[in-house]
TIRO-2110 file (N, C-alpha, C; in Angstrom, 1 decimal):
// TIRO-2110
0.8, -1.2, 0.0, N, 1, A
0.0, 0.0, 0.0, CA, 1, A
0.9, 1.3, 0.0, C, 1, A
1.9, 1.2, 0.8, N, 2, A
2.8, 2.4, 0.9, CA, 2, A
3.5, 2.7, -0.4, C, 2, A
3.9, 1.6, -1.1, N, 3, A
4.6, 1.7, -2.4, CA, 3, A
3.6, 2.4, -3.4, C, 3, A
2.4, 1.9, -3.3, N, 4, A
1.3, 2.5, -4.3, CA, 4, A
1.1, 3.9, -4.0, C, 4, A
1.0, 4.3, -2.7, N, 5, A
0.8, 5.7, -2.4, CA, 5, A
2.0, 6.6, -2.9, C, 5, A
3.2, 6.2, -2.7, N, 6, A
4.5, 6.9, -3.2, CA, 6, A
4.5, 7.0, -4.7, C, 6, A
4.1, 5.9, -5.4, N, 7, A
4.1, 5.9, -6.8, CA, 7, A
3.1, 6.9, -7.3, C, 7, A
1.9, 6.9, -6.7, N, 8, A
0.8, 7.8, -7.1, CA, 8, A
1.3, 9.3, -6.8, C, 8, A
1.9, 9.5, -5.7, N, 9, A
2.3, 10.9, -5.3, CA, 9, A
3.4, 11.4, -6.4, C, 9, A
4.4, 10.5, -6.8, N, 10, A
5.4, 10.8, -7.7, CA, 10, A
4.7, 11.1, -9.1, C, 10, A
3.7, 10.2, -9.4, N, 11, A
3.1, 10.5, -10.7, CA, 11, A
2.3, 11.9, -10.8, C, 11, A
1.8, 12.2, -9.6, N, 12, A
1.1, 13.5, -9.5, CA, 12, A
2.1, 14.7, -9.6, C, 12, A
3.3, 14.5, -9.1, N, 13, A
4.3, 15.5, -9.2, CA, 13, A
4.7, 15.7, -10.7, C, 13, A
4.8, 14.6, -11.4, N, 14, A
5.1, 14.6, -12.8, CA, 14, A
4.1, 15.4, -13.6, C, 14, A
2.8, 15.2, -13.3, N, 15, A
1.7, 15.8, -14.0, CA, 15, A
1.7, 17.3, -13.8, C, 15, A
1.9, 17.7, -12.5, N, 16, A
2.0, 19.1, -12.2, CA, 16, A
3.1, 19.8, -12.9, C, 16, A
4.3, 19.2, -13.0, N, 17, A
5.5, 19.7, -13.6, CA, 17, A
5.1, 20.0, -15.1, C, 17, A
4.5, 19.0, -15.8, N, 18, A
4.2, 19.2, -17.2, CA, 18, A
3.2, 20.3, -17.4, C, 18, A
2.2, 20.3, -16.6, N, 19, A
1.1, 21.3, -16.7, CA, 19, A
1.6, 22.7, -16.5, C, 19, A
2.7, 22.9, -15.7, N, 20, A
3.2, 24.2, -15.4, CA, 20, A
4.0, 24.8, -16.4, C, 20, A
4.5, 24.0, -17.4, N, 21, A
5.3, 24.6, -18.5, CA, 21, A
4.5, 25.5, -19.4, C, 21, A
5.2, 26.5, -19.9, N, 22, A
4.6, 27.4, -20.8, CA, 22, A
4.2, 26.6, -22.1, C, 22, A
3.1, 27.0, -22.8, N, 23, A
2.7, 26.4, -24.0, CA, 23, A
3.3, 27.0, -25.2, C, 23, A
3.8, 28.2, -25.1, N, 24, A
4.3, 28.8, -26.3, CA, 24, A
5.7, 28.2, -26.7, C, 24, A
6.0, 28.2, -28.0, N, 25, A
7.2, 27.6, -28.5, CA, 25, A
7.7, 28.4, -29.7, C, 25, A
9.0, 28.1, -30.1, N, 26, A
9.6, 28.7, -31.2, CA, 26, A
10.3, 30.0, -30.9, C, 26, A
10.8, 30.7, -31.9, N, 27, A
11.5, 32.0, -31.7, CA, 27, A
11.1, 32.9, -32.9, C, 27, A
10.2, 33.9, -32.6, N, 28, A
9.6, 34.2, -31.4, CA, 28, A
8.6, 33.3, -30.9, C, 28, A
8.4, 33.2, -29.6, N, 29, A
7.4, 32.3, -29.1, CA, 29, A
6.0, 32.5, -29.6, C, 29, A
5.3, 31.5, -30.0, N, 30, A
3.9, 31.6, -30.5, CA, 30, A
3.0, 30.5, -30.0, C, 30, A
1.8, 30.8, -30.0, N, 31, A
0.8, 29.7, -29.6, CA, 31, A
-0.4, 29.9, -30.4, C, 31, A
-0.9, 28.9, -31.1, N, 32, A
-2.0, 29.0, -32.0, CA, 32, A
-1.8, 30.1, -33.0, C, 32, A
-0.6, 30.2, -33.4, N, 33, A
-0.2, 31.2, -34.5, CA, 33, A
-0.1, 32.6, -34.0, C, 33, A
-0.3, 32.9, -32.7, N, 34, A
-0.2, 34.3, -32.2, CA, 34, A
1.1, 34.5, -31.4, C, 34, A
1.5, 35.7, -31.3, N, 35, A
2.7, 36.0, -30.5, CA, 35, A
2.4, 35.9, -29.1, C, 35, A
3.4, 35.4, -28.3, N, 36, A
3.2, 35.2, -26.9, CA, 36, A
4.0, 36.3, -26.1, C, 36, A
3.5, 36.4, -24.8, N, 37, A
4.2, 37.3, -23.9, CA, 37, A
4.1, 36.7, -22.5, C, 37, A
5.1, 37.1, -21.6, N, 38, A
5.0, 36.9, -20.2, CA, 38, A
4.2, 38.0, -19.5, C, 38, A
3.7, 37.8, -18.3, N, 39, A
3.0, 38.8, -17.6, CA, 39, A
3.4, 38.8, -16.1, C, 39, A
3.3, 40.0, -15.5, N, 40, A
3.4, 40.2, -14.0, CA, 40, A
2.4, 41.2, -13.7, C, 40, A
2.3, 41.6, -12.4, N, 41, A
1.4, 42.7, -12.0, CA, 41, A
2.0, 43.6, -11.0, C, 41, A
1.5, 44.9, -11.0, N, 42, A
2.0, 45.9, -10.1, CA, 42, A
0.9, 46.7, -9.5, C, 42, A
1.2, 47.4, -8.5, N, 43, A
0.2, 48.3, -7.9, CA, 43, A
0.8, 49.7, -7.9, C, 43, A
0.2, 50.8, -8.4, N, 44, A
0.9, 52.0, -8.6, CA, 44, A
-0.1, 53.2, -8.4, C, 44, A
0.4, 54.3, -7.9, N, 45, A
-0.4, 55.5, -7.7, CA, 45, A
0.1, 56.7, -8.6, C, 45, A
1.1, 56.4, -9.5, N, 46, A
1.7, 57.4, -10.3, CA, 46, A
1.0, 57.4, -11.6, C, 46, A
1.0, 58.5, -12.4, N, 47, A
0.4, 58.6, -13.6, CA, 47, A
1.1, 57.8, -14.7, C, 47, A
2.3, 57.5, -14.6, N, 48, A
3.0, 56.6, -15.5, CA, 48, A
3.6, 57.3, -16.7, C, 48, A
4.3, 56.6, -17.5, N, 49, A
5.1, 57.1, -18.5, CA, 49, A
4.4, 57.6, -19.8, C, 49, A
3.0, 57.5, -19.7, N, 50, A
2.2, 58.1, -20.8, CA, 50, A
1.4, 59.3, -20.3, C, 50, A
1.7, 59.7, -19.0, N, 51, A
1.1, 61.0, -18.5, CA, 51, A
-0.3, 60.9, -18.2, C, 51, A
-0.9, 59.7, -17.8, N, 52, A
-2.3, 59.6, -17.7, CA, 52, A
-2.7, 60.0, -16.2, C, 52, A
-2.6, 61.2, -16.0, N, 53, A
-3.0, 61.8, -14.7, CA, 53, A
-2.9, 63.3, -14.8, C, 53, A
-3.4, 64.1, -13.8, N, 54, A
-3.4, 65.5, -13.9, CA, 54, A
-2.0, 66.1, -14.1, C, 54, A
-2.0, 67.1, -15.0, N, 55, A
-0.6, 67.7, -15.4, CA, 55, A
0.0, 68.3, -14.2, C, 55, A
-0.7, 68.7, -13.2, N, 56, A
-0.1, 69.5, -12.1, CA, 56, A
0.5, 68.6, -11.1, C, 56, A
0.5, 67.3, -11.2, N, 57, A
1.1, 66.4, -10.2, CA, 57, A
1.4, 65.0, -10.8, C, 57, A
1.6, 64.1, -9.9, N, 58, A
2.0, 62.7, -10.3, CA, 58, A
0.9, 61.7, -10.1, C, 58, A
-0.3, 62.1, -9.8, N, 59, A
-1.4, 61.2, -9.5, CA, 59, A
-2.0, 60.6, -10.7, C, 59, A
-2.6, 59.4, -10.6, N, 60, A
-3.2, 58.8, -11.7, CA, 60, A
-4.7, 59.3, -11.9, C, 60, A
-5.2, 59.3, -13.2, N, 61, A
-6.6, 59.4, -13.3, CA, 61, A
-7.2, 58.1, -12.7, C, 61, A
-8.4, 58.2, -12.3, N, 62, A
-9.0, 57.0, -11.6, CA, 62, A
-9.0, 55.8, -12.5, C, 62, A
-9.3, 56.0, -13.8, N, 63, A
-9.4, 54.9, -14.8, CA, 63, A
-8.0, 54.2, -14.9, C, 63, A
-7.0, 55.0, -14.7, N, 64, A
-5.6, 54.5, -14.9, CA, 64, A
-5.2, 53.6, -13.7, C, 64, A
-5.9, 53.8, -12.6, N, 65, A
-5.6, 53.0, -11.4, CA, 65, A
-6.5, 51.8, -11.3, C, 65, A
-7.8, 52.0, -11.8, N, 66, A
-8.8, 51.0, -11.5, CA, 66, A
-9.0, 50.1, -12.7, C, 66, A
-8.5, 50.4, -13.9, N, 67, A
-8.9, 49.7, -15.1, CA, 67, A
-7.9, 48.7, -15.6, C, 67, A
-8.1, 48.2, -16.8, N, 68, A
-7.1, 47.3, -17.4, CA, 68, A
-6.1, 48.1, -18.1, C, 68, A
-5.0, 48.3, -17.5, N, 69, A
-3.8, 49.0, -18.0, CA, 69, A
-2.5, 48.3, -17.9, C, 69, A
-1.6, 48.6, -18.7, N, 70, A
-0.4, 47.8, -18.7, CA, 70, A
0.9, 48.7, -18.9, C, 70, A
2.0, 48.2, -18.4, N, 71, A
3.3, 48.8, -18.5, CA, 71, A
4.2, 47.7, -19.3, C, 71, A
4.3, 47.8, -20.6, N, 72, A
5.1, 46.8, -21.3, CA, 72, A
6.6, 47.1, -21.2, C, 72, A
7.4, 46.1, -21.7, N, 73, A
8.8, 46.2, -21.7, CA, 73, A
9.2, 47.4, -22.6, C, 73, A
10.5, 47.9, -22.4, N, 74, A
11.0, 49.0, -23.1, CA, 74, A
10.9, 48.9, -24.6, C, 74, A
11.3, 47.8, -25.2, N, 75, A
11.3, 47.6, -26.6, CA, 75, A
9.9, 47.7, -27.2, C, 75, A
8.9, 47.3, -26.5, N, 76, A
7.5, 47.4, -26.9, CA, 76, A
7.0, 48.9, -26.7, C, 76, A
7.3, 49.4, -25.5, N, 77, A
6.8, 50.7, -25.2, CA, 77, A
7.3, 51.8, -26.2, C, 77, A
8.6, 51.7, -26.5, N, 78, A
9.2, 52.6, -27.4, CA, 78, A
10.5, 52.1, -28.0, C, 78, A
10.5, 51.7, -29.3, N, 79, A
11.6, 51.0, -29.9, CA, 79, A
12.9, 51.9, -29.9, C, 79, A
12.7, 53.1, -29.8, N, 80, A
13.9, 54.0, -29.8, CA, 80, A
14.5, 54.2, -28.4, C, 80, A
13.9, 53.6, -27.4, N, 81, A
14.4, 53.7, -26.0, CA, 81, A
13.8, 54.8, -25.2, C, 81, A
12.9, 55.5, -25.7, N, 82, A
12.2, 56.6, -25.0, CA, 82, A
11.5, 56.2, -23.7, C, 82, A
11.6, 56.9, -22.6, N, 83, A
10.9, 56.5, -21.4, CA, 83, A
9.7, 57.4, -21.1, C, 83, A
9.4, 58.3, -22.0, N, 84, A
8.2, 59.2, -21.8, CA, 84, A
7.5, 59.3, -23.1, C, 84, A
6.2, 59.2, -23.1, N, 85, A
5.4, 59.3, -24.3, CA, 85, A
5.8, 58.3, -25.4, C, 85, A
6.0, 57.1, -25.1, N, 86, A
6.4, 56.1, -26.0, CA, 86, A
5.5, 55.9, -27.3, C, 86, A
6.0, 55.3, -28.3, N, 87, A
5.3, 55.2, -29.6, CA, 87, A
4.0, 54.4, -29.4, C, 87, A
4.0, 53.5, -28.4, N, 88, A
2.8, 52.6, -28.2, CA, 88, A
1.9, 53.1, -27.0, C, 88, A
2.1, 54.3, -26.5, N, 89, A
1.3, 54.9, -25.5, CA, 89, A
-0.2, 55.0, -26.1, C, 89, A
-1.1, 54.6, -25.2, N, 90, A
-2.5, 54.7, -25.7, CA, 90, A
-3.0, 53.6, -26.5, C, 90, A
-2.2, 52.7, -27.0, N, 91, A
-2.6, 51.6, -27.8, CA, 91, A
-3.1, 50.4, -26.9, C, 91, A
-3.9, 49.6, -27.4, N, 92, A
-4.5, 48.5, -26.6, CA, 92, A
-4.1, 47.2, -27.2, C, 92, A
-3.9, 46.2, -26.2, N, 93, A
-3.6, 44.8, -26.6, CA, 93, A
-4.5, 43.9, -26.0, C, 93, A
-5.0, 42.9, -26.8, N, 94, A
-5.8, 41.9, -26.2, CA, 94, A
-4.9, 40.7, -25.8, C, 94, A
-5.0, 40.4, -24.5, N, 95, A
-4.2, 39.4, -23.9, CA, 95, A
-5.1, 38.2, -23.7, C, 95, A
-4.6, 37.0, -24.1, N, 96, A
-5.4, 35.7, -24.0, CA, 96, A
-4.6, 34.7, -23.4, C, 96, A
-5.0, 34.1, -22.3, N, 97, A
-4.3, 33.1, -21.5, CA, 97, A
-4.1, 31.9, -22.4, C, 97, A
-3.0, 31.2, -22.2, N, 98, A
-2.6, 30.0, -22.9, CA, 98, A
-2.9, 28.8, -22.1, C, 98, A
-3.1, 29.0, -20.7, N, 99, A
-3.1, 27.9, -19.8, CA, 99, A
-1.8, 27.6, -19.2, C, 99, A
-0.7, 28.3, -19.6, N, 100, A
0.6, 28.0, -19.1, CA, 100, A
1.1, 29.2, -18.3, C, 100, A
2.3, 29.0, -17.8, N, 101, A
3.0, 30.1, -17.0, CA, 101, A
4.5, 29.7, -16.9, C, 101, A
5.2, 30.7, -16.4, N, 102, A
6.7, 30.4, -16.3, CA, 102, A
6.9, 29.7, -15.0, C, 102, A
7.5, 28.5, -15.0, N, 103, A
7.7, 27.7, -13.8, CA, 103, A
8.3, 28.4, -12.7, C, 103, A
7.7, 28.3, -11.5, N, 104, A
8.3, 28.9, -10.4, CA, 104, A
7.9, 30.4, -10.2, C, 104, A
7.2, 30.9, -11.2, N, 105, A
6.9, 32.4, -11.2, CA, 105, A
5.4, 32.7, -11.3, C, 105, A
4.5, 31.7, -11.1, N, 106, A
3.1, 32.0, -11.2, CA, 106, A
2.3, 30.7, -10.9, C, 106, A
1.1, 30.6, -11.5, N, 107, A
0.2, 29.5, -11.3, CA, 107, A
-0.8, 29.4, -12.5, C, 107, A
-1.6, 28.4, -12.4, N, 108, A
-2.6, 28.0, -13.5, CA, 108, A
-3.7, 29.0, -13.6, C, 108, A
-3.9, 29.5, -14.8, N, 109, A
-5.1, 30.2, -15.2, CA, 109, A
-5.7, 29.5, -16.4, C, 109, A
-6.9, 29.2, -16.5, N, 110, A
-7.4, 28.4, -17.5, CA, 110, A
-7.2, 29.1, -18.9, C, 110, A
-7.1, 28.3, -19.9, N, 111, A
-6.8, 28.8, -21.3, CA, 111, A
-8.1, 29.5, -21.8, C, 111, A
-7.8, 30.5, -22.6, N, 112, A
-8.8, 31.2, -23.4, CA, 112, A
-9.5, 32.4, -22.7, C, 112, A
-9.0, 32.9, -21.6, N, 113, A
-9.5, 34.1, -21.0, CA, 113, A
-8.8, 35.3, -21.7, C, 113, A
-9.7, 36.2, -22.2, N, 114, A
-9.2, 37.4, -22.9, CA, 114, A
-9.7, 38.7, -22.3, C, 114, A
-8.8, 39.6, -22.2, N, 115, A
-9.1, 40.9, -21.8, CA, 115, A
-8.2, 42.0, -22.5, C, 115, A
-8.7, 43.2, -22.7, N, 116, A
-7.9, 44.2, -23.5, CA, 116, A
-7.4, 45.2, -22.5, C, 116, A
-6.1, 45.5, -22.6, N, 117, A
-5.4, 46.4, -21.7, CA, 117, A
-4.8, 47.6, -22.6, C, 117, A
-4.8, 48.8, -22.0, N, 118, A
-4.2, 50.0, -22.6, CA, 118, A
-2.8, 50.2, -22.1, C, 118, A
-1.9, 50.6, -23.0, N, 119, A
-0.5, 50.9, -22.6, CA, 119, A
-0.6, 52.3, -22.0, C, 119, A
-0.2, 52.5, -20.6, N, 120, A
-0.3, 53.7, -20.0, CA, 120, A
1.0, 53.9, -19.2, C, 120, A
2.0, 53.0, -19.2, N, 121, A
3.2, 53.0, -18.4, CA, 121, A
4.3, 52.2, -19.0, C, 121, A
5.4, 52.2, -18.4, N, 122, A
6.6, 51.5, -18.9, CA, 122, A
7.2, 50.6, -17.9, C, 122, A
7.6, 49.4, -18.3, N, 123, A
8.4, 48.5, -17.4, CA, 123, A
9.8, 48.6, -17.9, C, 123, A
10.6, 49.4, -17.2, N, 124, A
12.0, 49.7, -17.6, CA, 124, A
12.9, 48.5, -17.4, C, 124, A
14.0, 48.5, -18.2, N, 125, A
15.0, 47.5, -18.0, CA, 125, A
16.0, 47.8, -16.9, C, 125, A
15.4, 47.8, -15.7, N, 126, A
16.3, 48.1, -14.5, CA, 126, A
15.8, 47.2, -13.4, C, 126, A
16.6, 46.9, -12.4, N, 127, A
16.2, 46.1, -11.3, CA, 127, A
15.0, 46.7, -10.6, C, 127, A
14.0, 46.0, -10.2, N, 128, A
13.9, 44.5, -10.2, CA, 128, A
13.2, 43.9, -11.4, C, 128, A
13.1, 44.6, -12.5, N, 129, A
12.5, 44.2, -13.7, CA, 129, A
13.2, 43.4, -14.8, C, 129, A
14.6, 43.2, -14.4, N, 130, A
15.5, 42.8, -15.5, CA, 130, A
15.1, 41.3, -15.9, C, 130, A
14.5, 40.5, -15.1, N, 131, A
14.1, 39.2, -15.6, CA, 131, A
13.1, 39.3, -16.7, C, 131, A
12.2, 40.2, -16.5, N, 132, A
11.0, 40.3, -17.4, CA, 132, A
11.2, 41.3, -18.6, C, 132, A
11.8, 42.4, -18.3, N, 133, A
11.7, 43.5, -19.2, CA, 133, A
13.1, 43.9, -19.8, C, 133, A
13.9, 43.0, -20.0, N, 134, A
15.3, 43.2, -20.4, CA, 134, A
15.5, 43.1, -22.0, C, 134, A
14.4, 42.9, -22.7, N, 135, A
14.5, 42.7, -24.2, CA, 135, A
15.3, 43.8, -24.8, C, 135, A
16.4, 43.4, -25.6, N, 136, A
17.2, 44.4, -26.3, CA, 136, A
17.9, 43.7, -27.4, C, 136, A
18.6, 44.4, -28.2, N, 137, A
19.4, 43.8, -29.3, CA, 137, A
20.5, 42.9, -28.8, C, 137, A
21.0, 43.2, -27.6, N, 138, A
22.2, 42.4, -27.1, CA, 138, A
21.7, 41.0, -26.7, C, 138, A
20.4, 40.8, -26.5, N, 139, A
19.9, 39.4, -26.1, CA, 139, A
18.9, 38.9, -27.1, C, 139, A
18.9, 39.4, -28.3, N, 140, A
18.0, 39.0, -29.3, CA, 140, A
16.5, 39.3, -29.0, C, 140, A
16.3, 40.4, -28.3, N, 141, A
15.0, 40.9, -27.9, CA, 141, A
14.2, 39.9, -27.2, C, 141, A
14.8, 39.1, -26.3, N, 142, A
14.1, 38.1, -25.5, CA, 142, A
14.5, 38.4, -24.0, C, 142, A
13.5, 38.2, -23.1, N, 143, A
13.8, 38.2, -21.8, CA, 143, A
14.4, 37.0, -21.3, C, 143, A
14.6, 36.8, -20.0, N, 144, A
15.3, 35.6, -19.5, CA, 144, A
14.5, 34.3, -19.7, C, 144, A
13.2, 34.4, -19.9, N, 145, A
12.4, 33.2, -20.2, CA, 145, A
12.0, 33.1, -21.7, C, 145, A
12.7, 33.9, -22.5, N, 146, A
12.5, 33.7, -24.0, CA, 146, A
11.4, 34.4, -24.6, C, 146, A
10.7, 35.3, -23.9, N, 147, A
9.6, 36.0, -24.5, CA, 147, A
10.0, 37.4, -25.1, C, 147, A
9.6, 37.7, -26.3, N, 148, A
9.9, 38.9, -26.9, CA, 148, A
9.2, 40.1, -26.3, C, 148, A
8.1, 39.8, -25.7, N, 149, A
7.4, 41.0, -25.0, CA, 149, A
6.8, 40.5, -23.7, C, 149, A
6.8, 41.6, -22.8, N, 150, A
6.3, 41.3, -21.5, CA, 150, A
5.3, 42.5, -21.1, C, 150, A
4.2, 42.1, -20.4, N, 151, A
3.2, 43.1, -19.9, CA, 151, A
3.0, 43.0, -18.5, C, 151, A
3.5, 44.1, -17.8, N, 152, A
3.2, 44.3, -16.4, CA, 152, A
1.9, 45.0, -16.2, C, 152, A
1.0, 44.3, -15.5, N, 153, A
-0.4, 44.7, -15.5, CA, 153, A
-0.8, 45.4, -14.1, C, 153, A
-1.5, 46.6, -14.3, N, 154, A
-1.9, 47.3, -13.1, CA, 154, A
-3.0, 46.6, -12.3, C, 154, A
-2.8, 46.5, -11.0, N, 155, A
-3.7, 45.8, -10.1, CA, 155, A
-4.0, 46.7, -8.9, C, 155, A
-4.0, 48.0, -9.1, N, 156, A
-4.1, 49.0, -8.0, CA, 156, A
-5.4, 48.9, -7.3, C, 156, A
-6.5, 48.5, -7.9, N, 157, A
-7.8, 48.4, -7.3, CA, 157, A
-8.3, 46.9, -7.3, C, 157, A
-7.3, 46.0, -7.4, N, 158, A
-7.7, 44.6, -7.4, CA, 158, A
-8.4, 44.1, -8.6, C, 158, A
-8.2, 44.8, -9.7, N, 159, A
-8.8, 44.4, -11.0, CA, 159, A
-8.4, 43.1, -11.5, C, 159, A
-7.1, 42.8, -11.3, N, 160, A
-6.6, 41.5, -11.7, CA, 160, A
-7.0, 40.4, -10.8, C, 160, A
-7.1, 40.7, -9.5, N, 161, A
-7.6, 39.7, -8.5, CA, 161, A
-9.1, 39.3, -8.9, C, 161, A
-9.8, 40.3, -9.4, N, 162, A
-11.2, 40.0, -9.8, CA, 162, A
-11.4, 39.0, -10.9, C, 162, A
-10.4, 39.0, -11.8, N, 163, A
-10.4, 38.0, -12.9, CA, 163, A
-9.5, 36.8, -12.6, C, 163, A
-9.0, 36.7, -11.5, N, 164, A
-8.2, 35.5, -11.1, CA, 164, A
-6.7, 35.5, -11.7, C, 164, A
-6.2, 36.7, -12.1, N, 165, A
-4.8, 36.7, -12.7, CA, 165, A
-3.8, 37.2, -11.7, C, 165, A
-4.2, 37.8, -10.6, N, 166, A
-3.2, 38.3, -9.6, CA, 166, A
-2.4, 37.2, -9.1, C, 166, A
-1.0, 37.4, -9.0, N, 167, A
-0.1, 36.5, -8.5, CA, 167, A
0.0, 35.2, -9.3, C, 167, A
-0.7, 35.1, -10.4, N, 168, A
-0.6, 33.9, -11.3, CA, 168, A
0.4, 34.1, -12.5, C, 168, A
0.6, 35.4, -12.8, N, 169, A
1.5, 35.7, -14.0, CA, 169, A
1.2, 34.8, -15.1, C, 169, A
0.1, 34.8, -15.7, N, 170, A
-0.2, 33.8, -16.8, CA, 170, A
0.5, 34.1, -18.1, C, 170, A
0.9, 33.1, -18.8, N, 171, A
1.5, 33.2, -20.1, CA, 171, A
0.3, 33.6, -21.0, C, 171, A
0.5, 34.5, -21.9, N, 172, A
-0.6, 35.0, -22.8, CA, 172, A
-0.2, 35.1, -24.3, C, 172, A
-1.1, 35.1, -25.1, N, 173, A
-0.9, 35.6, -26.5, CA, 173, A
-1.4, 37.0, -26.6, C, 173, A
-0.8, 37.8, -27.5, N, 174, A
-1.2, 39.1, -27.6, CA, 174, A
-1.4, 39.6, -29.0, C, 174, A
-2.3, 40.6, -29.2, N, 175, A
-2.5, 41.2, -30.5, CA, 175, A
-3.2, 42.6, -30.2, C, 175, A
-2.9, 43.5, -31.1, N, 176, A
-3.4, 44.9, -31.0, CA, 176, A
-4.9, 44.8, -31.1, C, 176, A
-5.6, 45.7, -30.3, N, 177, A
-7.1, 45.7, -30.3, CA, 177, A
-7.6, 47.1, -30.4, C, 177, A
-8.9, 47.3, -30.8, N, 178, A
-9.5, 48.6, -30.8, CA, 178, A
-9.9, 49.0, -29.4, C, 178, A
-9.4, 50.0, -28.8, N, 179, A
-9.6, 50.4, -27.4, CA, 179, A
-11.1, 50.7, -27.2, C, 179, A
-11.6, 51.6, -28.1, N, 180, A
-13.0, 52.0, -27.8, CA, 180, A
-14.0, 50.9, -27.9, C, 180, A
-13.8, 50.0, -28.9, N, 181, A
-14.7, 48.8, -29.1, CA, 181, A
-14.6, 48.0, -27.8, C, 181, A
-13.4, 47.8, -27.3, N, 182, A
-13.2, 47.0, -26.0, CA, 182, A
-13.8, 47.7, -24.9, C, 182, A
-13.7, 49.0, -24.8, N, 183, A
-14.3, 49.8, -23.7, CA, 183, A
-15.9, 49.6, -23.7, C, 183, A
-16.4, 49.6, -24.9, N, 184, A
-17.9, 49.4, -25.0, CA, 184, A
-18.3, 48.1, -24.6, C, 184, A
-17.4, 47.1, -24.7, N, 185, A
-17.8, 45.8, -24.3, CA, 185, A
-17.5, 45.5, -22.8, C, 185, A
-16.5, 46.2, -22.3, N, 186, A
-16.1, 46.1, -20.9, CA, 186, A
-15.5, 47.4, -20.4, C, 186, A
-16.2, 48.1, -19.6, N, 187, A
-15.7, 49.5, -19.2, CA, 187, A
-14.4, 49.5, -18.4, C, 187, A
-13.8, 48.4, -18.1, N, 188, A
-12.6, 48.4, -17.4, CA, 188, A
-11.4, 48.7, -18.4, C, 188, A
-11.7, 48.6, -19.7, N, 189, A
-10.7, 49.0, -20.7, CA, 189, A
-11.0, 50.4, -21.1, C, 189, A
-9.9, 51.3, -21.1, N, 190, A
-10.0, 52.7, -21.4, CA, 190, A
-10.3, 52.9, -22.9, C, 190, A
-11.1, 53.9, -23.2, N, 191, A
-11.4, 54.3, -24.6, CA, 191, A
-10.4, 55.3, -25.1, C, 191, A
-10.4, 55.4, -26.4, N, 192, A
-9.5, 56.5, -27.0, CA, 192, A
-9.8, 57.8, -26.4, C, 192, A
-11.1, 58.2, -26.2, N, 193, A
-11.4, 59.5, -25.6, CA, 193, A
-10.8, 59.7, -24.2, C, 193, A
-10.7, 58.6, -23.4, N, 194, A
-10.1, 58.6, -22.1, CA, 194, A
-8.7, 58.9, -22.3, C, 194, A
-8.0, 58.2, -23.2, N, 195, A
-6.6, 58.4, -23.3, CA, 195, A
-6.2, 59.8, -23.8, C, 195, A
-7.1, 60.4, -24.6, N, 196, A
-6.9, 61.8, -25.0, CA, 196, A
-6.8, 62.8, -24.0, C, 196, A
-7.1, 62.4, -22.7, N, 197, A
-6.9, 63.3, -21.6, CA, 197, A
-5.5, 63.2, -21.0, C, 197, A
-4.7, 62.3, -21.5, N, 198, A
-3.4, 62.0, -21.0, CA, 198, A
-2.4, 63.1, -21.6, C, 198, A
-1.3, 63.3, -20.9, N, 199, A
-0.3, 64.3, -21.4, CA, 199, A
0.3, 63.8, -22.7, C, 199, A
0.4, 62.5, -22.9, N, 200, A
1.1, 62.0, -24.1, CA, 200, A
0.0, 61.8, -25.2, C, 200, A
-1.1, 62.4, -25.2, N, 201, A
-2.2, 62.1, -26.1, CA, 201, A
-1.8, 62.3, -27.6, C, 201, A
-0.8, 63.2, -27.8, N, 202, A
-0.3, 63.4, -29.1, CA, 202, A
0.7, 62.4, -29.7, C, 202, A
1.0, 61.4, -28.8, N, 203, A
1.9, 60.4, -29.1, CA, 203, A
1.3, 59.0, -29.2, C, 203, A
1.8, 58.2, -29.9, N, 204, A
1.3, 56.7, -29.9, CA, 204, A
0.1, 56.6, -30.8, C, 204, A
-1.0, 57.3, -30.5, N, 205, A
-2.3, 57.1, -31.3, CA, 205, A
-2.1, 57.7, -32.7, C, 205, A
END
């Protein structure tokens, strides 16, 4: 009986290990024909690198704190290396879970969950972001886990917790999406009109 229990336990460990592996493959990593990315989350009260807050201070607009917003890696935010008003400020990306994650860095989120996030901030290539946001020419534009893109997701009001993504850091596929259409479907995504109140509204869009 004891041998059976041990064997079953070991088999269970093997299953968990296989399930935990990312599902994306190739270079660049893809899944179901779409580009892949890694994710993390953060909680912030600053308006961010796209200036989405009152010009007189460093506070966020409420939607920039409470909604579906992201701080992508430097190469995605601005290919020229700019840290303010990047070329992709105000653009939206549809992130869809693959069912995978980076081993040791997250947990299972079921495959096929999609949400649209607006770029309002930057994940700079500095500590403690270097594992995730270090994509550059010197490393083939891949982070330490092989992803060409990374999206750090705002969770200031528990919006990721509400969808079950907080602390799970799910592997996702990504594609550009229409912000206003996404906002009309789910008000947690900012619309183009909302972005036009940001200081960088003349950039990106």
